[in-house]
C-alpha positions as CSV (number, residue, x, y, z in Angstrom):
1,M,-0.5,-6.1,-35.5
2,A,-3.1,-4.1,-37.3
3,L,-6.6,-3.6,-36.1
4,V,-8.8,-6.7,-36.6
5,G,-11.6,-4.5,-37.8
6,R,-12.7,-0.8,-37.6
7,R,-11.9,1.0,-34.4
8,N,-15.6,1.4,-33.6
9,G,-16.0,-2.4,-33.4
10,R,-15.8,-4.6,-30.3
11,N,-12.8,-3.7,-28.2
12,F,-12.2,-0.8,-30.7
13,G,-11.4,-3.3,-33.4
14,Y,-8.9,-5.4,-31.5
15,G,-10.9,-8.6,-31.3
16,R,-13.5,-10.2,-29.0
17,Q,-11.5,-10.7,-25.9
18,L,-10.5,-7.8,-23.6
19,S,-7.3,-9.5,-22.5
20,Y,-6.1,-10.2,-26.1
21,A,-7.2,-6.7,-27.2
22,G,-5.1,-4.9,-24.7
23,T,-2.0,-6.9,-25.6
24,Q,-2.3,-6.2,-29.3
25,A,-3.0,-2.5,-28.7
26,L,0.2,-2.2,-26.6
27,K,2.2,-4.0,-29.3
28,D,0.8,-1.5,-31.9
29,L,1.6,1.4,-29.6
30,F,5.2,0.5,-29.1
31,G,5.7,-0.7,-32.7
32,G,6.6,-4.2,-31.9
33,G,9.6,-3.1,-29.7
34,H,10.3,-2.2,-26.1
35,F,9.5,-5.7,-25.1
36,A,10.1,-5.3,-21.3
37,T,7.9,-2.2,-21.3
38,V,5.1,-3.9,-23.2
39,K,5.3,-6.9,-20.9
40,A,5.1,-4.8,-17.8
41,H,2.1,-2.9,-19.0
42,N,0.5,-6.0,-20.3
43,D,0.9,-7.9,-17.0
44,R,-0.8,-5.0,-15.1
45,W,-3.5,-4.9,-17.8
46,Q,-4.2,-8.6,-17.4
47,A,-4.6,-8.0,-13.6
48,F,-7.3,-5.4,-14.5
49,V,-9.0,-7.8,-16.8
50,R,-9.1,-10.5,-14.1
51,W,-10.7,-8.0,-11.8
52,C,-13.3,-7.1,-14.5
53,R,-14.2,-10.7,-14.8
54,S,-14.3,-11.3,-11.0
55,E,-17.4,-11.1,-8.7
56,E,-16.3,-7.6,-7.7
57,G,-15.8,-6.4,-11.2
58,P,-18.3,-5.2,-13.8
59,G,-18.1,-8.3,-16.0
60,Y,-17.0,-6.4,-19.1
61,N,-15.3,-8.1,-22.0
62,D,-15.5,-5.0,-24.2
63,A,-13.3,-2.0,-23.7
64,R,-16.0,0.3,-25.1
65,K,-18.0,-0.3,-21.9
66,I,-15.1,0.9,-19.7
67,G,-15.7,4.4,-18.4
68,R,-14.2,6.5,-15.6
69,Q,-16.5,5.1,-13.0
70,T,-15.2,1.6,-13.8
71,L,-11.6,2.9,-13.3
72,L,-12.6,4.5,-10.0
73,K,-14.2,1.3,-8.8
74,Y,-10.9,-0.5,-9.7
75,A,-9.0,2.1,-7.8
76,Q,-11.2,1.3,-4.8
77,H,-10.4,-2.4,-5.2
78,L,-6.7,-1.6,-5.3
79,R,-7.0,0.6,-2.1
80,E,-8.5,-2.3,-0.3
81,Q,-5.7,-4.6,-1.5
82,I,-3.2,-2.0,-0.1
83,D,-5.1,-2.0,3.2
84,H,-4.9,-5.8,3.4
85,G,-1.2,-5.7,2.7
86,A,-1.6,-7.6,-0.6
87,L,-0.2,-4.8,-2.7
88,S,2.3,-2.0,-2.2
89,I,1.3,1.6,-3.0
90,A,3.8,1.7,-5.9
91,T,2.4,-1.5,-7.4
92,A,-1.2,-0.2,-7.2
93,Q,-0.2,3.1,-8.8
94,N,1.7,1.3,-11.6
95,R,-1.4,-0.9,-12.3
96,L,-3.6,2.3,-12.7
97,S,-1.0,3.9,-14.9
98,S,-0.8,0.9,-17.1
99,V,-4.6,0.7,-17.4
100,N,-4.5,4.3,-18.5
101,R,-1.9,3.6,-21.1
102,T,-3.6,0.5,-22.5
103,L,-7.0,2.1,-22.7
104,A,-5.5,5.0,-24.5
105,A,-3.9,2.6,-27.0
106,L,-7.2,0.8,-27.5
107,R,-9.3,3.9,-27.8
108,G,-6.9,6.1,-29.7
109,D,-7.6,8.9,-27.3
110,Q,-7.2,9.8,-23.6
111,Y,-10.8,10.6,-22.8
112,V,-11.2,7.7,-20.3
113,K,-8.4,7.7,-17.7
114,I,-7.5,8.3,-14.0
115,P,-5.7,11.6,-14.2
116,S,-3.9,11.1,-10.9
117,P,-3.4,7.5,-9.8
118,S,-2.0,8.6,-6.5
119,Q,-5.0,10.9,-5.8
120,A,-7.4,8.1,-6.8
121,L,-5.8,5.7,-4.4
122,G,-5.5,8.3,-1.6
123,F,-1.8,7.5,-1.1
124,Q,1.4,9.1,-2.0
125,R,4.4,6.9,-2.8
126,S,7.0,6.9,-0.1
127,T,10.2,5.0,-0.7
128,I,11.6,5.6,2.8
129,R,9.8,4.6,6.0
130,R,10.0,7.4,8.7
131,I,7.6,6.0,11.3
132,A,8.5,2.8,13.2
133,P,6.2,-0.1,12.1
134,Q,3.5,-1.3,14.4
135,G,3.6,-4.9,15.6
136,Q,7.2,-4.9,16.8
137,D,5.9,-5.5,20.4
138,R,5.4,-9.2,20.8
139,Q,3.1,-8.7,23.8
140,L,0.8,-6.7,21.5
141,I,0.8,-9.5,19.0
142,E,-0.1,-11.9,21.7
143,R,-3.0,-9.7,22.8
144,I,-4.3,-9.4,19.3
145,A,-3.9,-13.1,18.7
146,Q,-5.9,-13.8,21.9
147,E,-8.7,-11.4,20.8
148,L,-8.8,-13.0,17.3
149,N,-9.1,-16.5,18.8
150,D,-11.8,-15.3,21.2
151,Q,-13.8,-14.1,18.2
152,K,-13.3,-17.5,16.5
153,Q,-11.1,-15.8,13.8
154,H,-8.4,-18.6,14.0
155,R,-7.4,-18.4,10.4
156,V,-6.9,-14.6,10.6
157,C,-4.8,-15.1,13.7
158,A,-2.6,-17.6,11.7
159,I,-2.2,-15.0,8.9
160,M,-1.1,-12.4,11.4
161,L,1.5,-14.7,13.0
162,L,2.9,-15.9,9.6
163,A,3.2,-12.3,8.5
164,R,5.0,-11.3,11.7
165,E,7.4,-14.3,12.0
166,T,8.2,-14.8,8.2
167,G,7.5,-11.5,6.6
168,M,4.9,-13.0,4.3
169,R,2.4,-10.8,2.5
170,L,-1.3,-11.3,3.2
171,R,-1.8,-13.3,0.0
172,E,1.3,-15.4,0.7
173,A,0.1,-16.3,4.2
174,I,-3.3,-17.3,2.9
175,L,-2.1,-19.5,0.1
176,A,1.1,-20.9,1.7
177,D,1.6,-24.6,1.1
178,L,1.5,-25.5,4.9
179,P,2.5,-29.2,4.7
180,R,5.5,-28.3,2.5
181,L,6.7,-25.5,4.7
182,H,6.3,-27.6,7.8
183,R,8.4,-30.3,6.2
184,E,11.1,-27.9,5.1
185,A,11.2,-26.3,8.6
186,K,11.6,-29.7,10.1
187,Q,14.1,-31.2,7.7
188,L,16.1,-28.1,6.5
189,G,15.7,-25.6,9.2
190,R,14.4,-23.0,6.7
191,I,11.4,-22.5,4.5
192,N,11.0,-21.3,0.9
193,I,8.1,-18.9,0.4
194,Q,6.7,-19.6,-3.1
195,D,2.9,-19.6,-3.1
196,G,0.8,-16.5,-3.7
197,T,3.8,-14.4,-4.5
198,K,3.3,-10.9,-5.8
199,G,1.2,-10.5,-8.8
200,G,2.4,-7.3,-10.4
201,R,4.3,-9.4,-12.9
202,S,3.8,-12.9,-13.9
203,G,6.3,-15.6,-13.0
204,A,7.4,-13.8,-9.8
205,S,9.0,-16.9,-8.3
206,A,12.5,-16.8,-7.0
207,P,13.9,-18.7,-4.0
208,R,13.0,-17.0,-0.8
209,W,14.5,-18.9,2.1
210,I,13.6,-17.9,5.6
211,V,15.3,-19.3,8.8
212,A,12.8,-21.5,10.5
213,T,13.1,-20.3,14.1
214,E,10.9,-21.7,16.9
215,L,8.6,-18.8,16.4
216,V,8.3,-19.6,12.7
217,K,7.6,-23.3,13.4
218,N,5.0,-22.3,16.0
219,A,3.3,-20.0,13.5
220,L,3.3,-22.8,10.9
221,Q,1.8,-25.3,13.4
222,I,-1.0,-22.9,14.4
223,A,-1.8,-22.3,10.7
224,R,-1.9,-26.1,10.0
225,N,-4.2,-26.6,13.0
226,C,-6.7,-24.2,11.6
227,S,-6.3,-25.2,7.9
228,P,-9.7,-26.6,6.7
229,N,-10.0,-30.3,6.1
230,G,-8.6,-31.4,2.8
231,S,-6.8,-28.1,2.2
232,R,-3.0,-27.4,2.0
233,N,-3.5,-23.8,2.9
234,L,-5.9,-21.5,4.8
235,L,-8.7,-21.7,2.2
236,S,-11.4,-24.3,2.3
237,R,-11.7,-26.3,-0.9
238,D,-14.9,-24.5,-1.9
239,E,-13.7,-21.1,-1.0
240,S,-12.0,-18.6,-3.4
241,Y,-9.3,-16.2,-2.3
242,L,-11.6,-13.2,-3.0
243,Q,-14.4,-14.7,-0.9
244,F,-12.0,-15.3,2.0
245,L,-10.9,-11.7,1.9
246,Q,-14.3,-10.3,1.8
247,Q,-16.1,-12.7,4.2
248,V,-13.3,-13.5,6.7
249,V,-10.4,-11.1,6.6
250,R,-12.2,-7.8,6.0
251,P,-14.6,-8.1,9.0
252,T,-11.6,-8.5,11.3
253,R,-10.0,-5.1,10.4
254,D,-11.8,-3.4,13.2
255,I,-10.2,-5.8,15.7
256,L,-6.7,-4.9,14.4
257,H,-7.6,-1.2,14.4
258,N,-8.7,-1.4,18.0
259,F,-5.2,-2.4,18.9
260,D,-3.7,0.4,16.7
261,L,-2.5,-2.0,14.0
262,K,-3.2,-0.5,10.6
263,G,-2.9,-3.8,8.7
264,F,-0.9,-6.9,7.9
265,H,1.8,-4.9,5.9
266,E,3.0,-3.4,9.2
267,L,3.9,-6.8,10.4
268,R,6.1,-7.3,7.3
269,A,7.9,-4.2,8.3
270,A,8.2,-5.3,11.9
271,Y,9.7,-8.6,10.7
272,A,12.2,-6.6,8.5
273,C,13.3,-4.4,11.4
274,E,13.8,-7.4,13.6
275,R,15.8,-9.2,10.9
276,Y,17.9,-6.1,10.3
277,E,18.9,-6.1,14.0
278,Q,19.7,-9.8,13.9
279,I,22.0,-9.4,10.9
280,T,23.8,-6.2,11.9
281,G,23.5,-6.1,15.7
282,H,22.1,-2.6,15.3
283,L,18.6,-1.2,15.6
284,A,16.9,-0.6,12.2
285,P,17.3,3.1,11.2
286,V,13.6,3.7,11.6
287,N,14.0,2.6,15.2
288,G,16.8,5.0,15.8
289,G,19.8,2.8,14.8
290,K,22.9,4.2,13.3
291,G,24.5,1.1,11.9
292,Y,24.6,2.5,8.4
293,L,27.1,5.0,9.7
294,Q,29.2,2.6,11.8
295,D,29.4,-0.2,9.3
296,P,28.0,0.8,5.8
297,Q,29.0,-2.5,4.2
298,L,27.2,-4.5,6.8
299,D,24.1,-2.2,6.4
300,R,24.2,-2.9,2.5
301,T,24.5,-6.6,3.2
302,A,21.5,-6.6,5.5
303,R,19.4,-4.6,3.0
304,K,20.3,-7.0,0.3
305,Q,19.3,-10.0,2.4
306,L,16.0,-8.3,3.5
307,S,15.1,-7.5,-0.1
308,I,15.4,-11.2,-0.9
309,E,13.5,-12.4,2.1
310,L,10.7,-10.0,1.5
311,G,10.4,-11.0,-2.1
312,H,11.5,-7.8,-3.8
313,N,15.1,-8.5,-4.9
314,R,15.7,-4.7,-5.1
315,V,17.9,-3.4,-2.3
316,D,16.4,0.1,-2.4
317,V,13.0,-1.3,-1.4
318,A,14.3,-2.2,2.0
319,S,14.2,1.4,3.0
320,A,10.3,1.3,2.8
321,Y,10.5,-1.3,5.7
322,I,13.5,-0.3,7.9
323,G,14.1,3.3,7.0
324,G,16.8,5.0,4.9
325,R,20.4,6.1,5.4
326,K,19.9,9.6,6.7
């Protein structure tokens, strides 16, 4: 689609809405082809637009106002999401790269960009975990849970237990439909994680069945007990996800750090290591296991199952949680 007006107009001539402008600029950039690439960039651009419109964002609806400081502030937002376990490093870097690409398409130049997304985020991508995840020790989890409850942080305690026992991401634990999961656990002996699934791409909803062990059922019951009145999840009816992160979850980070737990994402990795051992009978590679040498086919089967349970559906991603095949 051609420019709506001259490039020096609102959104560089691509219309009045920032979301629409980015979409059209990407379509122009790729000449109406490369549909999957355009969709990937556009989904990440829309995540940036939602941030711009949020309480944390600058409130812009015109790409002409977006400068490098805006992008650096967005990078800080993504860093916090990584710390909370809501985003992977790779997803955050992809989001910054797509914002760079879309802005260049809108502007017709590359004067406003993040030169190095990895540097801006303060992380380097690593596809293979080399350090055993924190949170594997259940006695440690019990001590953290006790401290959180003593501090009246019951909902954060519930999040921690859901992440450890089911492998949920932070967002998934907060937005989980607790009555549905409780019913599935009771009637089916397994639960299907569907709410709050990863937002790097839209429509990320595929069956994600997790065995409802007694520990899973206990975590669900604890979460239901501290779910606010009238809510199906851990948010009260007048509370946004962002407010909950800022006002409830973020203040508890020091408690986790006092127990040498970096964040909730470590609990997903702890879950993955435990599940690998259950499936194969061997320790996870990052814990010193050599099952990938003794039974390579079983190792591949376990990795495939873990990729499904963790909501990635890419076998290679399992290495970021359990370690690689050395």
